[in-house]
Structures are given as structure tokens and as C-alpha cells.
Backbone of each chain as ProteinMPNN parsed JSONL, in Angstrom:
{"seq_chain_A": "MLYIMSMKPDTNSTFSCSSRGTLAQTLWLLGMALSVAAGLLLLALLKHRGYPLSLPLRILAVAIPVACGIAYSFRLLRDLARLDELQLRIQLEAAATACLGVFLGTILYPIFQFAGFVGPLRAFYVTFLLVGLLLAGYLNANRRYR", "coords_chain_A": {"N_chain_A": [[127.112, -30.068, -114.521], [128.58, -32.087, -113.237], [126.761, -34.13, -113.309], [126.594, -34.758, -115.95], [129.088, -35.745, -116.375], [128.962, -37.991, -114.827], [127.311, -39.646, -116.159], [126.441, -42.797, -117.407], [127.716, -44.361, -120.279], [125.495, -45.193, -122.866], [125.289, -47.733, -124.834], [123.303, -48.739, -126.348], [121.755, -46.808, -127.348], [121.238, -44.267, -129.753], [121.143, -41.707, -129.115], [122.087, -40.883, -126.708], [124.532, -39.547, -124.374], [127.794, -39.967, -125.407], [130.495, -42.215, -124.531], [132.88, -41.22, -125.357], [132.401, -38.505, -125.462], [131.975, -38.0, -122.757], [134.472, -38.625, -121.755], [136.008, -36.669, -123.007], [134.97, -34.363, -121.835], [135.76, -34.779, -119.168], [138.522, -34.761, -119.445], [139.048, -32.124, -120.335], [138.129, -30.705, -118.116], [139.82, -31.657, -116.164], [142.216, -30.791, -117.229], [141.869, -28.035, -116.981], [141.762, -27.737, -114.173], [144.274, -28.745, -113.417], [146.002, -27.02, -114.804], [145.404, -24.619, -113.583], [146.306, -25.161, -110.987], [149.039, -25.692, -111.525], [149.841, -23.275, -112.687], [149.391, -21.458, -110.579], [151.179, -22.464, -108.702], [153.63, -22.159, -110.023], [153.763, -19.345, -110.451], [153.677, -18.466, -107.795], [155.995, -19.603, -106.804], [158.003, -18.362, -108.333], [157.6, -15.726, -107.554], [158.13, -15.885, -104.872], [160.833, -16.446, -104.893], [161.807, -14.142, -105.802], [161.95, -13.534, -108.505], [161.197, -11.59, -111.406], [157.835, -11.279, -112.519], [157.096, -11.739, -115.636], [155.167, -10.188, -118.277], [154.354, -11.852, -120.542], [154.558, -14.383, -119.33], [152.69, -14.239, -117.273], [150.384, -13.876, -118.753], [150.314, -16.302, -120.123], [150.015, -18.081, -117.987], [147.438, -17.507, -117.253], [145.99, -17.814, -119.586], [145.997, -20.526, -120.408], [144.419, -22.115, -118.475], [141.988, -20.763, -118.877], [141.443, -21.248, -121.566], [141.149, -24.027, -121.481], [138.894, -24.139, -119.844], [136.965, -22.881, -121.434], [136.857, -24.661, -123.58], [135.925, -26.906, -122.232], [133.392, -25.983, -121.471], [132.116, -25.643, -123.957], [132.096, -28.282, -124.862], [130.54, -29.502, -122.911], [128.07, -28.178, -123.249], [127.475, -28.938, -125.84], [127.19, -31.697, -125.557], [125.024, -31.684, -123.864], [122.997, -30.758, -125.546], [122.646, -32.953, -127.11], [121.372, -34.835, -125.642], [118.624, -37.022, -124.781], [115.034, -36.5, -124.367], [114.149, -37.258, -121.774], [116.497, -37.362, -120.269], [117.185, -34.697, -120.44], [115.131, -33.576, -118.963], [115.663, -34.664, -116.447], [118.079, -33.429, -115.923], [117.312, -30.806, -115.947], [115.735, -30.719, -113.666], [117.711, -31.241, -111.787], [119.34, -28.98, -112.121], [117.517, -27.019, -111.384], [117.137, -27.65, -108.694], [119.714, -27.098, -107.713], [119.991, -24.35, -108.315], [117.876, -23.25, -106.835], [118.613, -23.982, -104.222], [121.063, -22.619, -103.901], [120.219, -20.01, -104.288], [118.397, -19.659, -102.092], [120.202, -20.165, -100.044], [122.116, -18.095, -100.282], [120.506, -15.888, -99.958], [119.47, -16.22, -97.404], [121.719, -16.36, -95.858], [122.904, -13.902, -94.793], [121.303, -13.254, -92.524], [121.807, -15.326, -90.805], [124.498, -14.904, -90.454], [124.523, -12.362, -89.281], [123.243, -12.94, -86.959], [125.17, -14.288, -85.71], [125.717, -16.987, -86.074], [127.196, -18.06, -88.127], [130.283, -17.527, -90.005], [131.911, -15.092, -92.196], [130.784, -15.312, -95.615], [132.219, -17.348, -98.068], [133.167, -17.487, -101.481], [134.042, -19.897, -102.347], [132.701, -21.796, -100.771], [130.163, -21.517, -101.774], [130.443, -22.547, -104.315], [130.915, -25.238, -103.71], [128.461, -25.86, -102.522], [126.743, -25.483, -104.698], [127.651, -27.445, -106.557], [127.296, -29.743, -105.021], [124.499, -29.742, -104.588], [123.646, -29.929, -107.196], [124.529, -32.464, -107.908], [123.108, -33.99, -106.029], [120.485, -33.397, -106.802], [120.478, -34.455, -109.36], [120.893, -37.202, -108.859], [118.625, -37.797, -107.397], [116.518, -37.201, -109.218], [117.159, -38.962, -111.247], [116.831, -41.409, -109.981], [114.106, -41.353, -109.562], [113.01, -41.607, -112.131], [113.859, -44.065, -112.855]], "CA_chain_A": [[128.37, -30.532, -115.081], [128.958, -33.374, -112.661], [125.811, -35.177, -113.704], [126.943, -35.184, -117.304], [130.285, -36.566, -116.258], [128.669, -39.254, -114.162], [126.414, -40.461, -116.979], [126.998, -44.022, -117.971], [127.46, -44.423, -121.712], [124.473, -46.164, -123.24], [125.669, -48.167, -126.171], [122.117, -49.157, -127.07], [121.024, -45.666, -127.828], [121.976, -43.378, -130.642], [120.853, -40.346, -128.708], [122.633, -40.556, -125.404], [125.87, -38.999, -124.289], [128.725, -41.048, -125.682], [131.591, -42.31, -123.579], [133.928, -40.353, -125.858], [132.041, -37.158, -125.013], [132.201, -37.946, -121.318], [135.92, -38.616, -121.555], [136.507, -35.36, -123.423], [134.604, -33.416, -120.77], [136.61, -35.034, -118.004], [139.893, -34.339, -119.751], [139.105, -30.656, -120.335], [137.972, -30.242, -116.735], [141.073, -32.004, -115.489], [143.225, -29.874, -117.773], [141.664, -26.716, -116.373], [142.148, -27.795, -112.757], [145.725, -28.929, -113.315], [146.703, -25.821, -115.264], [145.244, -23.61, -112.515], [147.221, -25.527, -109.901], [150.424, -25.525, -111.98], [150.077, -21.839, -112.857], [149.489, -20.845, -109.243], [152.421, -22.94, -108.091], [154.755, -21.548, -110.736], [153.798, -17.911, -110.15], [154.02, -18.296, -106.374], [157.409, -19.971, -106.636], [158.82, -17.296, -108.917], [157.447, -14.527, -106.726], [158.799, -16.171, -103.605], [162.287, -16.398, -105.108], [162.166, -12.789, -106.185], [162.055, -13.337, -109.953], [160.11, -10.731, -111.916], [156.785, -12.003, -113.258], [156.951, -11.035, -116.913], [153.796, -10.152, -118.814], [154.014, -13.07, -121.306], [154.388, -15.52, -118.417], [151.402, -14.079, -116.573], [149.322, -14.129, -119.745], [150.304, -17.751, -120.374], [149.469, -18.746, -116.797], [145.989, -17.287, -117.218], [145.347, -18.225, -120.846], [145.832, -21.991, -120.531], [143.197, -22.568, -117.79], [140.792, -20.165, -119.483], [141.189, -21.995, -122.81], [140.596, -25.339, -121.093], [137.546, -23.894, -119.321], [136.072, -22.597, -122.566], [136.689, -25.928, -124.314], [135.06, -27.741, -121.39], [132.025, -25.456, -121.546], [131.567, -25.973, -125.28], [131.874, -29.73, -124.915], [129.409, -29.799, -122.028], [126.836, -27.695, -123.859], [127.214, -29.759, -127.017], [126.674, -32.982, -125.082], [123.676, -31.435, -123.328], [122.064, -30.629, -126.663], [122.46, -34.266, -127.738], [120.668, -35.757, -124.745], [117.223, -37.212, -125.125], [114.142, -35.634, -123.597], [114.08, -37.628, -120.362], [117.734, -36.919, -119.647], [117.106, -33.24, -120.315], [114.244, -33.284, -117.832], [116.402, -35.008, -115.232], [119.086, -32.413, -115.668], [116.604, -29.572, -115.616], [115.362, -30.823, -112.253], [118.942, -31.109, -111.005], [119.754, -27.571, -112.182], [116.554, -26.247, -110.591], [117.462, -27.908, -107.28], [120.945, -26.385, -107.387], [119.73, -22.902, -108.347], [117.016, -22.908, -105.702], [119.405, -24.109, -102.998], [122.05, -21.526, -103.834], [119.443, -18.784, -104.12], [117.939, -19.592, -100.706], [121.38, -20.094, -99.18], [122.743, -16.768, -100.314], [119.554, -14.902, -99.444], [119.289, -16.411, -95.957], [123.001, -16.355, -95.15], [123.165, -12.691, -93.985], [120.62, -13.252, -91.222], [122.567, -16.259, -89.961], [125.775, -14.251, -90.138], [124.243, -11.253, -88.373], [122.885, -13.533, -85.662], [126.392, -14.848, -85.127], [125.806, -18.449, -86.202], [128.208, -18.413, -89.139], [131.246, -16.479, -90.324], [131.729, -14.503, -93.526], [130.559, -16.277, -96.695], [133.268, -17.403, -99.083], [132.685, -17.979, -102.785], [134.436, -21.297, -102.412], [131.626, -22.592, -100.182], [129.012, -21.461, -102.681], [130.734, -23.506, -105.385], [130.684, -26.576, -103.159], [127.016, -26.008, -102.349], [126.164, -25.609, -106.036], [127.997, -28.754, -107.128], [126.653, -30.757, -104.175], [123.062, -29.764, -104.859], [123.501, -30.408, -108.571], [124.707, -33.919, -107.865], [121.979, -34.556, -105.282], [119.306, -33.254, -107.658], [120.598, -35.415, -110.466], [120.702, -38.562, -108.348], [117.22, -37.913, -106.995], [115.672, -37.263, -110.421], [117.498, -40.192, -111.972], [116.216, -42.51, -109.243], [112.653, -41.277, -109.746], [112.62, -42.077, -113.469], [114.512, -45.345, -113.153]], "C_chain_A": [[128.757, -31.897, -114.547], [128.042, -34.486, -113.14], [126.11, -35.649, -115.114], [128.143, -36.112, -117.23], [129.959, -37.942, -115.719], [127.767, -40.158, -114.993], [127.118, -41.693, -117.503], [126.732, -44.024, -119.473], [126.469, -45.522, -122.036], [124.726, -46.577, -124.675], [124.466, -48.591, -126.999], [121.381, -47.993, -127.695], [121.884, -44.8, -128.732], [121.902, -41.948, -130.154], [121.578, -39.943, -127.437], [124.055, -40.025, -125.503], [126.886, -40.132, -124.481], [129.831, -41.063, -124.641], [132.748, -41.421, -124.023], [133.681, -38.903, -125.427], [132.313, -36.978, -123.535], [133.69, -37.866, -121.016], [136.491, -37.247, -121.91], [136.19, -34.301, -122.375], [135.533, -33.545, -119.581], [138.027, -34.521, -118.247], [140.018, -32.82, -119.754], [139.001, -30.101, -118.926], [139.249, -30.491, -115.937], [142.191, -31.063, -115.933], [143.107, -28.498, -117.152], [142.154, -26.722, -114.926], [143.666, -27.9, -112.605], [146.484, -27.681, -113.751], [146.546, -24.675, -114.273], [146.242, -23.895, -111.4], [148.674, -25.279, -110.3], [150.779, -24.051, -112.127], [150.258, -21.13, -111.529], [150.82, -21.208, -108.584], [153.632, -22.249, -108.704], [154.879, -20.066, -110.385], [154.206, -17.659, -108.702], [155.499, -18.577, -106.123], [158.324, -18.869, -107.155], [158.776, -16.039, -108.055], [158.21, -14.694, -105.416], [160.319, -16.053, -103.738], [162.746, -15.042, -105.64], [162.352, -12.554, -107.669], [160.921, -12.418, -110.414], [159.104, -11.568, -112.712], [156.518, -11.249, -114.557], [155.514, -11.141, -117.431], [153.457, -11.411, -119.636], [153.771, -14.288, -120.404], [153.041, -15.447, -117.696], [150.23, -14.354, -117.515], [149.187, -15.634, -120.005], [149.661, -18.503, -119.203], [147.952, -18.617, -116.721], [145.311, -17.919, -118.442], [145.085, -19.728, -120.92], [144.588, -22.479, -119.769], [141.92, -22.012, -118.406], [140.427, -20.92, -120.763], [140.587, -23.362, -122.503], [139.156, -25.191, -120.605], [136.547, -23.645, -120.437], [135.804, -23.884, -123.354], [135.756, -26.865, -123.553], [133.597, -27.299, -121.512], [131.37, -25.818, -122.871], [131.208, -27.454, -125.357], [130.632, -30.115, -124.104], [128.083, -29.383, -122.668], [126.469, -28.515, -125.094], [126.628, -31.111, -126.609], [125.271, -32.833, -124.499], [122.652, -31.42, -124.452], [121.787, -31.974, -127.317], [121.712, -35.249, -126.855], [119.219, -35.929, -125.174], [116.341, -36.501, -124.1], [114.059, -35.985, -122.116], [115.344, -37.176, -119.624], [117.739, -35.405, -119.469], [116.228, -32.852, -119.138], [114.95, -33.554, -116.506], [117.4, -33.902, -114.896], [118.477, -31.055, -115.376], [116.223, -29.58, -114.133], [116.59, -30.668, -111.352], [119.396, -29.646, -110.96], [118.819, -26.698, -111.345], [116.826, -26.425, -109.103], [118.683, -27.091, -106.86], [120.703, -24.874, -107.331], [118.902, -22.475, -107.142], [117.801, -22.941, -104.39], [120.39, -22.967, -102.829], [121.338, -20.189, -103.616], [119.01, -18.622, -102.659], [119.127, -19.421, -99.755], [121.969, -18.709, -99.124], [121.805, -15.68, -99.79], [119.465, -14.991, -97.917], [120.591, -16.274, -95.165], [123.211, -15.098, -94.291], [122.504, -12.702, -92.609], [121.32, -14.21, -90.245], [123.886, -15.625, -89.521], [125.569, -13.141, -89.099], [123.896, -11.769, -86.98], [124.078, -14.223, -85.003], [126.523, -16.357, -85.21], [126.919, -18.878, -87.146], [129.129, -17.22, -89.387], [130.973, -15.885, -91.697], [131.605, -15.58, -94.606], [131.697, -16.205, -97.71], [132.7, -18.016, -100.356], [132.976, -19.463, -102.951], [133.327, -22.213, -101.885], [130.408, -22.641, -101.104], [129.195, -22.467, -103.832], [130.458, -24.93, -104.919], [129.191, -26.85, -103.018], [126.342, -26.265, -103.696], [126.407, -27.003, -106.609], [127.311, -29.879, -106.342], [125.165, -30.877, -104.465], [122.766, -30.278, -106.261], [123.567, -31.929, -108.604], [123.526, -34.582, -107.157], [120.704, -34.507, -106.121], [119.314, -34.241, -108.793], [120.296, -36.83, -109.988], [119.236, -38.802, -107.99], [116.305, -38.068, -108.22], [115.916, -38.558, -111.192], [116.851, -41.405, -111.31], [114.702, -42.544, -109.495], [112.222, -41.848, -111.094], [113.227, -43.423, -113.828], [113.468, -46.439, -113.434]], "O_chain_A": [[129.207, -32.764, -115.297], [128.468, -35.622, -113.351], [125.899, -36.818, -115.436], [128.211, -37.125, -117.925], [130.584, -38.935, -116.092], [127.484, -41.29, -114.603], [128.251, -41.627, -117.981], [125.618, -43.713, -119.895], [126.586, -46.644, -121.542], [124.409, -45.844, -125.612], [124.58, -48.784, -128.209], [120.469, -48.193, -128.497], [123.082, -44.625, -128.51], [122.539, -41.065, -130.728], [121.665, -38.754, -127.132], [124.685, -40.052, -126.561], [126.827, -41.143, -123.781], [130.078, -40.069, -123.959], [133.509, -40.923, -123.193], [134.609, -38.175, -125.076], [132.817, -35.941, -123.106], [134.114, -37.126, -120.128], [137.354, -36.726, -121.203], [137.024, -33.451, -122.062], [136.031, -32.551, -119.052], [138.646, -33.924, -117.366], [140.994, -32.282, -119.231], [139.693, -29.146, -118.574], [139.69, -29.654, -115.15], [142.999, -30.605, -115.126], [144.112, -27.863, -116.832], [142.876, -25.817, -114.506], [144.264, -27.224, -111.768], [147.492, -27.321, -113.142], [147.447, -23.848, -114.133], [146.934, -22.994, -110.925], [149.452, -24.727, -109.522], [151.868, -23.623, -111.747], [151.158, -20.306, -111.367], [151.489, -20.363, -107.99], [154.54, -21.812, -107.997], [155.966, -19.588, -110.061], [154.985, -16.749, -108.418], [156.161, -17.89, -105.343], [159.296, -18.492, -106.499], [159.793, -15.375, -107.855], [158.848, -13.762, -104.924], [161.002, -15.614, -102.811], [163.932, -14.832, -105.892], [162.852, -11.504, -108.072], [159.817, -12.467, -109.872], [159.485, -12.452, -113.48], [155.803, -10.247, -114.571], [154.764, -12.049, -117.073], [152.383, -11.984, -119.45], [152.898, -15.113, -120.675], [152.349, -16.452, -117.531], [149.233, -14.97, -117.138], [148.078, -16.162, -120.093], [148.874, -19.43, -119.396], [147.267, -19.495, -116.196], [144.218, -18.478, -118.348], [144.054, -20.151, -121.443], [143.77, -23.191, -120.351], [140.897, -22.695, -118.457], [139.255, -21.199, -121.016], [139.647, -23.804, -123.164], [138.302, -26.021, -120.916], [135.42, -24.137, -120.394], [134.67, -24.16, -123.744], [134.909, -27.533, -124.146], [132.692, -28.123, -121.639], [130.217, -26.246, -122.909], [130.146, -27.823, -125.857], [129.803, -30.919, -124.53], [127.103, -30.128, -122.637], [125.291, -28.756, -125.36], [125.691, -31.607, -127.235], [124.437, -33.73, -124.62], [121.572, -31.997, -124.328], [120.783, -32.119, -128.015], [121.446, -36.377, -127.27], [118.66, -35.069, -125.856], [116.828, -35.972, -123.101], [113.913, -35.091, -121.282], [115.274, -36.674, -118.503], [118.238, -34.893, -118.467], [116.539, -31.915, -118.403], [114.846, -32.769, -115.564], [117.542, -33.498, -113.742], [119.054, -30.249, -114.646], [116.371, -28.575, -113.438], [116.519, -30.045, -110.293], [119.785, -29.137, -109.909], [119.26, -25.76, -110.681], [116.756, -25.464, -108.337], [118.692, -26.471, -105.797], [121.159, -24.203, -106.405], [119.192, -21.461, -106.507], [117.672, -22.046, -103.555], [120.532, -22.415, -101.738], [121.804, -19.345, -102.851], [119.23, -17.57, -102.058], [119.073, -18.647, -98.799], [122.287, -18.202, -98.049], [122.257, -14.673, -99.245], [119.395, -13.973, -97.227], [120.567, -16.095, -93.947], [123.66, -15.222, -93.152], [123.082, -12.213, -91.638], [121.414, -13.95, -89.046], [124.327, -15.785, -88.383], [126.35, -13.008, -88.157], [124.204, -11.14, -85.968], [123.988, -14.684, -83.865], [127.339, -16.952, -84.506], [127.512, -19.943, -86.973], [128.817, -16.081, -89.04], [129.928, -16.143, -92.295], [132.244, -16.629, -94.522], [132.082, -15.122, -98.15], [131.873, -18.927, -100.319], [132.236, -20.184, -103.62], [133.045, -23.262, -102.465], [129.721, -23.658, -101.203], [128.253, -23.135, -104.259], [129.849, -25.725, -105.635], [128.714, -27.935, -103.353], [125.487, -27.141, -103.822], [125.481, -27.658, -107.087], [126.81, -30.841, -106.925], [124.633, -31.982, -104.574], [121.772, -30.967, -106.489], [122.753, -32.587, -109.254], [123.007, -35.599, -107.616], [119.935, -35.468, -106.145], [118.278, -34.802, -109.149], [119.541, -37.565, -110.625], [118.685, -39.872, -108.249], [115.438, -38.941, -108.257], [114.985, -39.166, -111.721], [116.38, -42.317, -111.991], [114.102, -43.611, -109.624], [111.182, -42.501, -111.187], [113.124, -43.873, -114.969], [113.831, -47.584, -113.704]]}, "seq_chain_B": "MRNTLRVLRAEKNWSQADVATRLGVSRQTINAVETGKYDPSLPLAFGMARLFGKRIEEIFLPEVGQASGLSAEVR", "coords_chain_B": {"N_chain_B": [[99.124, -40.98, -117.38], [98.096, -43.86, -119.1], [99.58, -46.556, -120.985], [100.064, -48.714, -123.845], [102.457, -49.664, -124.491], [104.254, -51.614, -123.595], [102.947, -53.989, -124.191], [102.699, -53.817, -126.978], [105.342, -53.828, -127.645], [106.087, -56.356, -126.789], [104.619, -57.895, -128.541], [106.004, -57.5, -130.874], [108.288, -58.635, -130.157], [110.478, -57.183, -129.233], [113.16, -55.738, -127.419], [113.483, -53.308, -124.738], [115.703, -51.836, -125.295], [115.922, -52.202, -128.047], [113.686, -50.812, -129.011], [114.359, -48.288, -128.065], [116.655, -47.73, -129.549], [115.593, -47.662, -132.125], [113.966, -45.459, -131.928], [115.683, -43.501, -131.249], [116.271, -42.687, -128.645], [117.129, -42.936, -125.105], [117.372, -46.088, -123.319], [116.409, -45.869, -120.791], [114.479, -43.924, -121.042], [112.449, -45.209, -122.508], [111.769, -47.188, -120.667], [110.843, -45.58, -118.552], [108.612, -44.43, -119.742], [107.031, -46.692, -120.274], [106.491, -47.598, -117.675], [104.934, -45.597, -116.793], [106.001, -43.435, -115.517], [106.87, -41.285, -116.834], [105.666, -39.035, -119.197], [105.783, -39.011, -122.643], [107.124, -36.623, -125.04], [105.271, -34.906, -127.633], [106.425, -35.27, -130.268], [107.927, -37.62, -129.78], [105.925, -39.379, -129.032], [104.506, -39.525, -131.434], [106.488, -40.708, -132.93], [106.6, -43.222, -131.705], [104.058, -44.164, -132.311], [104.234, -44.326, -135.072], [106.263, -46.191, -135.289], [105.086, -48.527, -134.306], [102.975, -48.75, -135.953], [100.481, -47.718, -135.262], [97.758, -45.591, -134.095], [98.171, -42.614, -132.117], [96.34, -42.439, -130.014], [95.702, -45.048, -129.697], [97.785, -46.095, -128.42], [98.371, -44.492, -126.189], [96.51, -43.85, -123.346], [94.066, -42.108, -121.385], [94.245, -41.849, -117.788], [92.09, -43.688, -115.56], [89.255, -41.878, -114.725], [90.54, -39.594, -115.315], [90.167, -36.656, -117.129], [89.761, -35.681, -120.566], [91.643, -33.802, -120.8], [90.783, -31.395, -121.541], [89.353, -28.308, -120.515], [86.373, -27.652, -118.574], [84.908, -25.633, -119.781], [85.75, -25.674, -122.404], [85.03, -28.233, -123.151]], "CA_chain_B": [[98.617, -41.54, -118.615], [98.443, -45.27, -119.304], [99.956, -46.832, -122.376], [100.14, -50.135, -124.197], [103.771, -49.808, -125.122], [104.876, -52.897, -123.231], [102.255, -55.046, -124.951], [103.076, -53.681, -128.383], [106.746, -54.234, -127.746], [106.124, -57.815, -126.64], [104.097, -58.471, -129.793], [107.079, -57.443, -131.878], [109.437, -59.333, -129.571], [111.582, -56.234, -129.144], [113.559, -55.327, -126.066], [113.419, -51.85, -124.546], [116.863, -51.269, -125.995], [115.603, -52.198, -129.483], [112.769, -49.686, -129.25], [115.118, -47.051, -127.822], [117.542, -47.497, -130.695], [114.774, -47.293, -133.285], [113.393, -44.122, -131.718], [116.764, -42.535, -131.001], [116.281, -42.206, -127.259], [117.801, -43.888, -124.229], [116.539, -47.179, -122.814], [115.763, -45.364, -119.581], [113.281, -43.187, -121.462], [111.414, -46.2, -122.851], [111.342, -47.807, -119.41], [110.055, -44.607, -117.785], [107.316, -44.279, -120.412], [106.278, -47.938, -120.056], [106.049, -47.702, -116.279], [104.05, -44.471, -116.51], [106.669, -42.402, -114.717], [107.182, -40.156, -117.7], [104.848, -38.893, -120.403], [106.694, -38.557, -123.705], [106.751, -35.434, -125.812], [104.432, -35.222, -128.797], [107.219, -35.9, -131.347], [108.291, -38.996, -129.424], [104.683, -40.162, -129.097], [104.264, -39.773, -132.863], [107.498, -41.685, -133.342], [106.169, -44.536, -131.206], [102.89, -44.565, -133.1], [104.718, -44.707, -136.413], [107.065, -47.413, -135.159], [104.222, -49.691, -134.096], [101.889, -48.729, -136.932], [99.205, -47.447, -134.567], [97.488, -44.181, -133.838], [98.626, -42.242, -130.771], [95.319, -42.76, -128.999], [95.67, -46.503, -129.486], [98.921, -46.425, -127.543], [98.268, -43.735, -124.936], [95.138, -43.74, -122.862], [93.997, -41.345, -120.141], [94.001, -42.62, -116.566], [90.678, -43.79, -115.188], [88.843, -40.693, -113.978], [91.218, -38.427, -115.864], [89.425, -36.107, -118.254], [90.52, -35.676, -121.826], [92.634, -32.74, -120.76], [90.115, -30.146, -121.87], [88.632, -27.742, -119.391], [84.917, -27.811, -118.664], [84.386, -24.644, -120.718], [86.061, -26.11, -123.769], [84.203, -29.399, -123.424]], "C_chain_B": [[99.056, -43.005, -118.737], [98.899, -45.466, -120.749], [100.096, -48.337, -122.587], [101.493, -50.477, -124.806], [104.395, -51.171, -124.841], [104.264, -54.058, -124.039], [102.679, -55.025, -126.414], [104.52, -54.142, -128.606], [106.876, -55.751, -127.668], [105.623, -58.504, -127.915], [105.172, -58.525, -130.871], [108.316, -58.21, -131.412], [110.689, -58.446, -129.547], [111.917, -55.98, -127.685], [113.396, -53.802, -125.956], [114.548, -51.173, -125.304], [116.611, -51.19, -127.502], [114.723, -50.982, -129.823], [113.521, -48.364, -129.099], [115.998, -46.717, -129.018], [116.741, -47.026, -131.901], [114.222, -45.875, -133.163], [114.454, -43.068, -131.444], [116.712, -41.913, -129.624], [116.99, -43.245, -126.383], [116.833, -44.971, -123.747], [115.779, -46.734, -121.57], [114.471, -44.621, -119.924], [112.142, -44.158, -121.772], [110.872, -46.855, -121.58], [110.451, -46.853, -118.605], [108.678, -44.393, -118.408], [106.445, -45.511, -120.135], [105.71, -48.022, -118.646], [105.171, -46.519, -115.864], [104.685, -43.375, -115.674], [106.92, -41.139, -115.531], [106.27, -40.17, -118.917], [105.724, -38.335, -121.517], [106.209, -37.278, -124.368], [105.919, -35.872, -127.017], [105.254, -35.831, -129.948], [107.593, -37.349, -131.032], [107.066, -39.901, -129.469], [104.331, -40.483, -130.546], [105.245, -40.813, -133.393], [107.114, -43.091, -132.918], [104.994, -45.055, -132.032], [103.324, -45.046, -134.478], [105.463, -46.042, -136.35], [106.177, -48.656, -135.053], [103.034, -49.733, -135.07], [100.523, -48.526, -136.304], [98.976, -45.945, -134.53], [97.88, -43.874, -132.392], [97.615, -42.668, -129.71], [95.129, -44.265, -128.805], [96.798, -46.94, -128.554], [98.769, -45.755, -126.181], [96.81, -43.501, -124.578], [95.114, -42.92, -121.582], [93.753, -42.27, -118.95], [92.505, -42.674, -116.286], [90.322, -42.583, -114.323], [89.521, -39.436, -114.473], [90.441, -37.949, -117.076], [90.322, -36.091, -119.479], [91.584, -34.595, -121.834], [92.02, -31.396, -121.097], [89.39, -29.618, -120.647], [87.135, -27.862, -119.635], [84.336, -26.856, -119.693], [84.579, -25.121, -122.162], [85.199, -27.306, -124.142], [82.769, -28.977, -123.662]], "O_chain_B": [[100.218, -43.344, -118.511], [98.63, -44.636, -121.616], [100.228, -49.114, -121.64], [101.638, -51.455, -125.54], [104.982, -51.799, -125.723], [104.961, -54.964, -124.496], [102.977, -56.06, -127.009], [104.852, -54.757, -129.619], [107.673, -56.355, -128.386], [106.132, -59.551, -128.312], [105.239, -59.463, -131.665], [109.264, -58.406, -132.173], [111.801, -58.905, -129.807], [111.038, -56.008, -126.823], [113.198, -53.11, -126.955], [114.384, -50.095, -125.875], [117.031, -50.236, -128.157], [114.98, -50.244, -130.774], [113.346, -47.442, -129.895], [116.075, -45.565, -129.445], [117.152, -46.109, -132.612], [114.035, -45.181, -134.162], [114.154, -41.874, -131.41], [117.067, -40.747, -129.449], [117.398, -44.3, -126.867], [115.617, -44.779, -123.769], [114.652, -47.167, -121.327], [113.492, -44.685, -119.181], [111.006, -43.947, -121.346], [109.664, -47.05, -121.438], [109.434, -47.265, -118.048], [107.693, -44.199, -117.696], [105.267, -45.384, -119.802], [104.579, -48.467, -118.45], [104.718, -46.448, -114.721], [103.993, -42.486, -115.177], [107.152, -40.064, -114.979], [106.122, -41.194, -119.584], [106.344, -37.286, -121.345], [105.04, -36.906, -124.265], [105.874, -37.052, -127.366], [104.819, -36.814, -130.547], [107.576, -38.204, -131.917], [107.155, -41.053, -129.893], [103.902, -41.597, -130.848], [104.888, -41.679, -134.191], [107.281, -44.042, -133.68], [104.946, -46.229, -132.401], [102.83, -46.056, -134.979], [105.319, -46.898, -137.222], [106.477, -49.698, -135.635], [102.201, -50.637, -135.01], [99.529, -49.092, -136.758], [99.846, -45.145, -134.875], [97.917, -44.77, -131.548], [97.98, -43.186, -128.654], [94.471, -44.698, -127.858], [96.756, -48.026, -127.975], [99.008, -46.377, -125.146], [96.005, -43.03, -125.381], [96.036, -43.016, -120.771], [93.14, -43.329, -119.082], [91.75, -41.807, -116.724], [90.986, -42.297, -113.327], [89.129, -38.33, -114.101], [90.094, -38.743, -117.951], [91.498, -36.448, -119.414], [92.351, -34.492, -122.791], [92.673, -30.363, -120.952], [88.872, -30.39, -119.84], [86.69, -28.136, -120.749], [83.39, -27.202, -120.401], [83.695, -24.988, -123.01], [84.7, -27.41, -125.263], [81.909, -29.823, -123.911]]}, "name": "protein", "num_of_chains": 2, "seq": "MLYIMSMKPDTNSTFSCSSRGTLAQTLWLLGMALSVAAGLLLLALLKHRGYPLSLPLRILAVAIPVACGIAYSFRLLRDLARLDELQLRIQLEAAATACLGVFLGTILYPIFQFAGFVGPLRAFYVTFLLVGLLLAGYLNANRRYRMRNTLRVLRAEKNWSQADVATRLGVSRQTINAVETGKYDPSLPLAFGMARLFGKRIEEIFLPEVGQASGLSAEVR"}
């Protein structure tokens, strides 16, 4: 996802990811993040002040980020399908790097935890690892084919 | 795999971007093919051959010492 966002628009090619597509992806992702933050803040504030959290409000707080997330996913997949073969290969290598890293990390983590080197694993860290490896894999593959 | 893409492109006086636009791929793809870092797919190779009015084997050549890609049994 990050590598698609970081792609520079190539105005010389009819096949590459357009800047409009990149902007749309960024906006949907931003919308999802902001609506999650706003929803959490609103619900926490209402709960803290003792107001009842009505069902329509809770549904709305959940539905907006989910809708943005779905729109983002569709946009990302559509832009992926429009990439040319070299870009697809670059992104395949990036995805493989991320999957392999997360797979090894999650498989090996219990032994590190049991040995007392690390604390309990949080899903949040896995997300960071995934995105970090995706970005590193993309940059590495992109540099190789430059 | 070696190729004569750069020479053919120079003969036509086209930039990498020109070729990329005509073939519907990114300029990075053309550059990677020219420098031998990336072997194109068969459809793209056919597209290049058609664009330059050549046969595929006139554009793409095996590396020195590289076999035709067939195993010894098949050969």
C-alpha cells in the first residue's frame, strides 16, 4: 500500500499509476485514519461524560472508517491492476519481503518471549513490521531495476 | 539476455519515454530491459518486435555461453 502511494506519477506512460489515482488512495487512507481517530475521540468523550452511546451513533462511528477502508482497498487494487509488468514485479518482491519477514517474526517471536528477551507481542507492532518491510522491499526492488 | 533495443531506438531517434508510451509501459521498464536488468514478458517482447518491425530473435539474443533455454534432453 505504501509503495503505491509513494509512486511518482509518470506522465510519459499510459500504463503507470496516475497522480489522480495516487491522490485518491491517499485521501481514502487519510479519511479512514481521521474517521477512526474522530470516532474514538467522540465515543470516549461521550462515555467519559456519562452520556449513553446510542446504537445509531455507534453504527455511524464504525461505518464511516469501514466505508473509507473499503473504498481505499478498491482503489488500491484497481491501481495495482493498471501497473505495468515491471512495477508488478517490484511490488511482488516487496510483498514477498513483507510476508516473509512477518511470517518469520511471528513464528520466532514465542521463543524470544519464552527466553525473556521480549514482552508480549502486540498486533500494533506487527502492523509496523509489515509496513516497514513492505517499504524496504519496495525501495530495494525499485533500486535494483533502476 | 542481451538485446539491441538501445540501437534500434537510436536508429529511430526515439527516447525511452517515446518507446514506453508507444508500448504502454513505464519508462523504467524500457530502461531496465535495455540495461539487461529485466527480461520482458512475451507479449511485451512481441510488442517491441512489432514496434521496430523486427523479429523477436533479432532484438533479443542469448548471453554468450547461455544455451537456447532447452534442456539437453530436448535438444
